[in-house]
MDTraj code that builds the backbone (N, CA, C; nanometers):
import mdtraj as md
import numpy as np

residues = "MET ALA LYS GLU LYS PRO LYS ALA TYR ILE HIS THR LEU TYR GLN VAL ASP TYR LYS SER ASN SER VAL VAL LEU LYS ASN LYS LYS CYS PRO ARG CYS GLY ASN ILE MET ALA HIS HIS LEU LYS PRO VAL GLU ARG TYR GLN CYS GLY TYR CYS GLY TYR THR GLU PHE VAL ILE LYS LYS".split()
xyz = np.array([
    [8.9257, -6.7505, 1.0540],
    [8.9554, -6.8975, 1.0399],
    [8.7693, -6.9708, 1.0440],
    [8.7332, -7.0866, 1.0282],
    [8.6306, -7.0829, 0.9343],
    [8.6286, -7.1790, 1.1263],
    [8.4738, -7.1651, 1.1382],
    [8.3874, -7.1932, 1.2916],
    [8.3840, -7.3666, 1.2493],
    [8.4191, -7.4482, 1.3393],
    [8.3632, -7.5695, 1.2886],
    [8.2277, -7.6071, 1.3389],
    [8.2084, -7.7187, 1.2552],
    [8.0612, -7.7514, 1.2099],
    [8.0375, -7.8245, 1.3752],
    [7.9188, -7.8680, 1.4617],
    [7.9143, -7.9326, 1.5496],
    [7.9331, -8.0985, 1.5670],
    [7.9927, -8.1395, 1.6538],
    [7.9275, -8.2678, 1.7031],
    [7.8316, -8.3586, 1.6090],
    [7.8266, -8.4618, 1.5345],
    [7.6604, -8.5194, 1.5307],
    [7.6315, -8.5977, 1.7247],
    [7.5059, -8.5806, 1.6999],
    [7.4198, -8.6032, 1.8412],
    [7.3900, -8.7445, 1.8197],
    [7.4550, -8.8187, 1.7187],
    [7.4030, -8.9842, 1.7123],
    [7.4803, -9.0608, 1.8192],
    [7.5816, -9.0070, 1.8156],
    [7.6541, -9.1037, 1.8620],
    [7.6527, -9.0731, 2.0417],
    [7.5334, -9.0068, 2.0923],
    [7.5372, -9.0646, 2.1883],
    [7.3982, -9.1224, 2.2219],
    [7.3288, -9.1893, 2.1176],
    [7.2166, -9.2455, 2.1528],
    [7.2095, -9.3722, 2.0854],
    [7.3484, -9.4140, 2.0255],
    [7.3623, -9.5390, 1.9753],
    [7.4937, -9.6161, 2.0245],
    [7.5701, -9.7320, 2.0578],
    [7.6736, -9.8062, 2.0823],
    [7.7239, -9.8546, 1.9996],
    [7.8622, -9.8488, 1.8514],
    [7.8707, -9.8955, 1.7945],
    [7.9561, -10.0308, 1.8346],
    [7.9417, -10.1569, 1.7645],
    [8.0422, -10.2150, 1.7995],
    [8.1174, -10.2834, 1.7054],
    [8.2502, -10.2140, 1.6689],
    [8.3257, -10.2660, 1.5492],
    [8.3732, -10.4035, 1.5267],
    [8.3900, -10.4776, 1.6271],
    [8.4181, -10.6094, 1.5731],
    [8.2639, -10.7221, 1.4919],
    [8.1974, -10.6974, 1.5561],
    [8.0685, -10.7487, 1.5278],
    [7.9807, -10.7004, 1.4162],
    [7.9890, -10.5828, 1.3544],
    [7.9591, -10.4793, 1.2896],
    [7.8250, -10.4878, 1.3042],
    [7.8308, -10.4351, 1.4335],
    [7.6332, -10.3845, 1.4881],
    [7.6391, -10.2761, 1.5531],
    [7.5318, -10.2333, 1.5522],
    [7.4774, -10.0776, 1.6083],
    [7.3343, -10.1528, 1.6793],
    [7.4183, -10.0777, 1.8697],
    [7.2570, -10.1305, 1.9203],
    [7.2436, -9.9792, 2.0019],
    [7.0890, -9.9825, 1.9896],
    [7.0136, -9.8497, 2.0790],
    [7.0810, -9.8272, 2.2364],
    [7.0815, -9.7400, 2.2859],
    [7.1507, -9.7405, 2.4224],
    [7.0450, -9.6912, 2.5211],
    [6.9436, -9.6093, 2.5028],
    [6.7877, -9.6335, 2.5559],
    [6.7002, -9.7258, 2.4913],
    [6.5982, -9.6933, 2.6063],
    [6.4682, -9.7899, 2.5418],
    [6.3713, -9.6603, 2.4088],
    [6.2964, -9.7384, 2.3762],
    [6.1871, -9.7094, 2.2816],
    [6.1005, -9.7063, 2.3263],
    [5.9863, -9.5716, 2.3136],
    [5.8516, -9.5818, 2.3993],
    [5.7237, -9.6681, 2.3606],
    [5.6967, -9.7710, 2.4445],
    [5.5916, -9.8582, 2.3968],
    [5.4891, -9.7889, 2.3449],
    [5.4655, -9.6677, 2.3208],
    [5.3418, -9.5518, 2.3257],
    [5.3753, -9.5126, 2.2019],
    [5.4591, -9.4202, 2.1656],
    [5.4619, -9.3737, 2.0653],
    [5.5517, -9.3979, 1.9629],
    [5.6980, -9.4694, 2.0486],
    [5.7754, -9.5375, 1.9554],
    [5.9407, -9.4546, 1.9487],
    [5.8981, -9.3148, 2.0022],
    [6.0416, -9.2348, 2.0024],
    [6.1307, -9.3182, 2.1479],
    [6.2981, -9.2305, 2.1113],
    [6.3653, -9.2544, 2.2413],
    [6.3144, -9.2252, 2.3351],
    [6.3566, -9.3047, 2.4535],
    [6.3171, -9.2396, 2.5968],
    [6.4801, -9.1398, 2.6583],
    [6.4296, -9.0363, 2.7575],
    [6.5377, -8.9828, 2.8906],
    [6.5728, -9.0857, 2.9833],
    [6.7017, -9.1441, 2.9729],
    [6.7572, -9.2115, 3.1014],
    [6.7990, -9.0891, 3.2145],
    [6.7050, -9.0387, 3.3413],
    [6.7446, -9.0037, 3.3900],
    [6.7460, -9.0765, 3.5961],
    [6.8466, -9.0080, 3.5840],
    [6.9182, -9.0893, 3.7466],
    [6.8431, -8.9852, 3.8794],
    [6.8369, -8.8702, 3.8411],
    [6.7975, -8.7879, 3.9755],
    [6.6462, -8.7700, 3.9276],
    [6.5380, -8.6998, 4.0242],
    [6.5716, -8.7941, 4.1492],
    [6.5206, -8.9231, 4.1905],
    [6.4602, -8.9599, 4.1038],
    [6.4208, -9.1051, 4.1033],
    [6.5150, -9.1627, 3.9906],
    [6.5590, -9.2874, 3.9693],
    [6.6052, -9.3439, 3.7797],
    [6.4942, -9.3792, 3.7173],
    [6.4578, -9.3305, 3.6306],
    [6.3760, -9.3497, 3.5273],
    [6.3877, -9.3329, 3.3939],
    [6.3088, -9.3734, 3.2955],
    [6.3216, -9.3585, 3.1679],
    [6.1896, -9.2492, 3.1069],
    [6.1843, -9.1139, 3.0485],
    [6.0860, -9.0931, 3.0116],
    [6.1427, -9.0471, 2.8752],
    [6.0098, -9.0407, 2.7816],
    [5.9403, -9.0204, 2.6718],
    [5.9005, -8.8368, 2.6609],
    [5.9830, -8.7388, 2.6143],
    [5.9375, -8.6250, 2.6167],
    [5.8411, -8.6138, 2.4877],
    [5.8168, -8.6954, 2.4140],
    [5.7125, -8.6419, 2.3292],
    [5.5741, -8.6673, 2.3701],
    [5.5710, -8.7989, 2.4668],
    [5.4026, -8.7936, 2.4701],
    [5.4207, -8.8153, 2.6319],
    [5.4890, -8.8030, 2.7189],
    [5.5329, -8.7715, 2.8808],
    [5.5276, -8.9339, 2.9195],
    [5.5173, -9.0743, 2.8433],
    [5.4989, -9.1571, 2.9259],
    [5.6117, -9.1703, 2.9954],
    [5.6135, -9.2588, 3.1545],
    [5.7173, -9.2540, 3.2280],
    [5.7361, -9.4119, 3.3002],
    [5.8886, -9.4958, 3.2916],
    [5.8753, -9.6168, 3.3473],
    [5.9979, -9.5749, 3.5091],
    [5.9452, -9.6513, 3.5863],
    [6.0805, -9.6444, 3.6691],
    [6.1173, -9.7867, 3.6903],
    [6.2379, -9.8013, 3.7270],
    [6.3443, -9.8365, 3.7444],
    [6.3426, -9.8549, 3.9052],
    [6.2771, -9.9671, 3.8788],
    [6.2768, -10.0561, 4.0468],
    [6.4001, -10.1714, 4.0724],
    [6.5036, -10.1290, 4.1724],
    [6.6327, -10.2177, 4.1575],
    [6.6429, -10.3270, 4.3030],
    [6.5820, -10.4472, 4.2630],
    [6.5665, -10.5608, 4.3749],
    [6.6950, -10.5815, 4.4398],
])
top = md.Topology()
chain = top.add_chain()
for i, resn in enumerate(residues, 1):
    res = top.add_residue(resn, chain, resSeq=i)
    for name in ("N", "CA", "C"):
        top.add_atom(name, md.element.get_by_symbol(name[0]), res)
traj = md.Trajectory(xyz[None], top)
């Protein structure tokens, strides 16, 4: 039996709205280098770029 191919990673980065035929990026883009930033919840909620190291903390009011 042949191995199954791994599923695409793209579906975790984008949200697809089939009613309005639009695609929206789930996370922010890095203002320094333009790559997609990771969203971390622990120990402090923040967005962090794995490429250039830029970090943006989420401040809740």
